[in-house]
C-alpha positions as CSV (number, residue, x, y, z in Angstrom):
1,M,55.7,76.2,90.6
2,V,55.6,80.1,91.7
3,L,55.6,78.8,95.3
4,W,58.6,77.0,94.9
5,I,60.3,79.7,93.3
6,V,59.3,82.1,96.0
7,V,60.7,79.7,98.5
8,G,63.8,79.1,96.7
9,I,64.3,83.0,96.6
10,A,63.5,83.5,100.1
11,A,66.0,80.6,101.1
12,I,68.7,82.3,99.1
13,V,68.1,85.4,100.7
14,V,68.1,83.8,104.3
15,L,71.2,82.1,103.4
16,W,72.9,85.2,102.2
17,L,71.7,87.0,105.4
18,I,73.3,84.3,107.4
19,A,76.4,84.3,105.5
20,T,76.8,88.2,105.8
21,Y,76.0,88.2,109.4
22,N,78.6,85.7,110.1
23,R,81.1,87.4,107.9
24,L,80.7,90.6,110.0
25,V,80.9,88.7,113.4
26,R,84.0,87.1,112.4
27,L,85.7,90.2,111.4
28,S,84.5,92.1,114.7
29,V,86.0,88.9,116.5
30,R,89.2,89.3,114.7
31,A,89.2,93.2,115.4
32,D,88.7,92.5,119.2
33,E,91.4,89.8,119.3
34,A,93.9,92.1,117.4
35,W,93.2,94.9,120.0
36,R,93.8,92.2,122.7
37,N,97.1,91.6,121.4
38,I,98.2,95.0,121.1
39,D,97.0,95.6,124.5
40,T,98.9,92.6,126.0
41,L,102.0,93.7,124.3
42,L,101.8,97.6,125.6
43,R,101.3,96.0,128.9
44,K,104.5,94.0,128.7
45,R,106.2,97.2,127.4
46,A,104.8,99.0,130.4
47,D,106.2,96.2,132.9
48,L,109.6,96.6,131.2
49,I,109.8,100.4,131.6
50,P,110.1,100.3,135.4
51,N,113.2,98.1,135.0
52,L,114.6,100.4,132.2
53,V,114.0,103.7,134.4
54,E,115.6,101.9,137.5
55,T,118.9,100.9,135.7
56,V,119.4,104.3,134.1
57,R,118.6,106.0,137.6
58,G,121.3,104.0,139.2
59,Y,123.8,106.0,136.7
60,A,121.7,109.1,136.5
61,S,119.9,109.9,139.9
62,H,119.9,113.7,139.3
63,E,117.8,113.4,136.1
64,R,114.5,113.2,138.2
65,E,112.4,115.0,135.9
66,V,112.9,112.6,133.0
67,F,112.1,109.8,135.2
68,E,108.9,111.4,136.5
69,R,107.8,111.9,132.8
70,V,108.4,108.3,131.7
71,T,106.6,107.1,134.9
72,E,103.6,109.5,134.0
73,A,103.8,108.4,130.3
74,R,103.7,104.6,131.5
75,S,100.5,105.3,133.7
76,A,98.8,106.9,131.1
77,S,99.5,104.1,128.5
78,L,97.9,101.9,131.0
79,K,95.1,103.9,131.6
80,A,94.2,104.2,127.9
81,R,91.0,102.0,126.6
82,T,90.4,103.2,123.1
83,P,92.3,103.3,120.1
84,R,92.5,107.0,120.0
85,E,93.5,107.2,124.0
86,Q,96.2,104.4,123.2
87,G,97.6,106.3,120.3
88,E,97.7,109.4,122.2
89,A,99.3,107.6,125.2
90,D,101.7,105.8,122.8
91,N,102.9,109.2,121.3
92,F,103.6,110.6,124.9
93,L,105.5,107.6,125.9
94,R,107.6,107.3,122.8
95,E,108.6,111.1,123.6
96,T,109.4,110.3,127.1
97,L,111.3,107.4,126.2
98,K,113.5,109.4,123.8
99,S,114.5,111.8,126.5
100,L,115.4,108.8,128.5
101,F,117.6,107.3,126.0
102,A,119.1,111.0,125.4
103,V,120.2,110.7,129.0
104,V,121.8,107.5,128.4
105,E,124.1,109.1,125.8
106,N,125.7,110.9,128.5
107,Y,126.7,107.8,130.5
108,P,129.2,105.4,128.4
109,E,129.3,102.9,131.5
110,L,125.6,102.7,131.5
111,K,125.5,102.1,127.6
112,A,128.0,99.3,128.1
113,N,126.1,97.8,131.0
114,E,124.9,94.3,130.3
115,N,121.4,94.4,131.9
116,F,120.6,97.9,130.4
117,L,121.8,96.3,126.7
118,S,119.3,93.7,127.5
119,L,116.4,95.7,128.6
120,Q,117.1,98.0,125.7
121,R,116.9,95.0,123.1
122,S,113.8,93.7,124.8
123,L,112.1,97.0,124.4
124,E,113.2,97.4,120.6
125,E,111.8,94.1,119.9
126,L,108.5,94.9,121.8
127,E,108.3,98.0,119.6
128,E,108.5,96.2,116.4
129,E,105.9,93.6,117.5
130,I,103.7,96.4,118.8
131,A,104.1,97.8,115.2
132,R,103.4,94.7,113.5
133,S,100.3,94.1,115.6
134,R,99.2,97.9,115.1
135,R,99.4,97.2,111.3
136,Y,97.3,93.8,111.6
137,Y,94.7,95.5,113.8
138,N,94.4,98.4,111.2
139,A,94.0,96.0,108.4
140,V,91.2,94.0,109.9
141,V,89.4,97.3,111.1
142,R,89.8,98.4,107.4
143,D,88.2,94.9,106.2
144,L,85.4,95.4,108.9
145,N,84.8,99.0,108.1
146,T,84.7,98.4,104.4
147,A,82.2,95.8,104.8
148,I,80.0,97.6,107.3
149,R,79.9,100.7,104.7
150,T,79.2,99.0,101.4
151,F,76.0,97.9,100.1
152,P,74.1,95.7,100.8
153,T,76.1,94.6,103.8
154,N,75.6,97.8,105.4
155,V,71.9,97.0,105.7
156,V,72.8,93.7,107.7
157,A,75.2,95.6,109.8
158,G,72.7,98.2,110.8
159,F,70.1,95.8,111.3
160,F,72.4,93.8,114.1
161,G,73.9,97.1,115.3
162,I,77.5,96.3,114.2
163,R,79.5,99.7,114.1
164,P,82.7,100.6,112.4
165,R,85.9,100.5,114.7
166,E,88.4,103.2,115.3
167,F,91.9,102.9,113.6
168,Y,94.9,102.8,115.9
169,E,96.7,106.0,114.3
170,L,99.1,108.7,115.7
171,P,96.6,111.6,117.0
172,S,98.9,114.3,116.4
173,E,100.1,116.1,113.2
174,E,103.4,116.6,114.7
175,M,104.4,112.8,114.4
176,R,104.1,113.4,110.5
177,E,106.2,116.5,110.3
178,P,110.1,115.9,110.3
179,P,111.7,116.9,113.5
180,K,113.4,120.5,113.6
181,V,117.2,120.4,114.1
182,S,119.0,123.5,115.4
183,F,122.7,123.5,116.4
184,S,122.5,127.0,117.9
185,R,122.5,127.5,121.6
């Protein structure tokens, strides 16, 4: 009788370990998949940027510094591997794209160009998709990290070497502060 109780308890513990391990693996795979989706979208955006730059360059060829910064930011975005690196590169790219669109404001005929408008719409759609994917990735990472840090799941995670993931967040405090506006020259 006691042997059956011990065997029953051991079976329950083994089944719990298997279920817990499988849950952690599923969350880890979902986090990997979510990151790959973000990476794919970021590459699509990076592929769109040269077309956008060339369209603007046709109208504003003397704005060389802006084009160089956008190209540099695009390159940094493609080289980023971790969520932290990607967040920093994303921040830099967003700032340089703002300066590119500021140049566009000086060229009404460019703002009316169908090719430019199409590229701009595509970029806006990609940015929205990236934001959605970033939220999904962070939600999956939150679930994984919570599971890894709670007892008794943390014992299983530690035993199998499953580690918490980084969130994809904006790295600098300046993105959280409101912009400073000055009309003085």
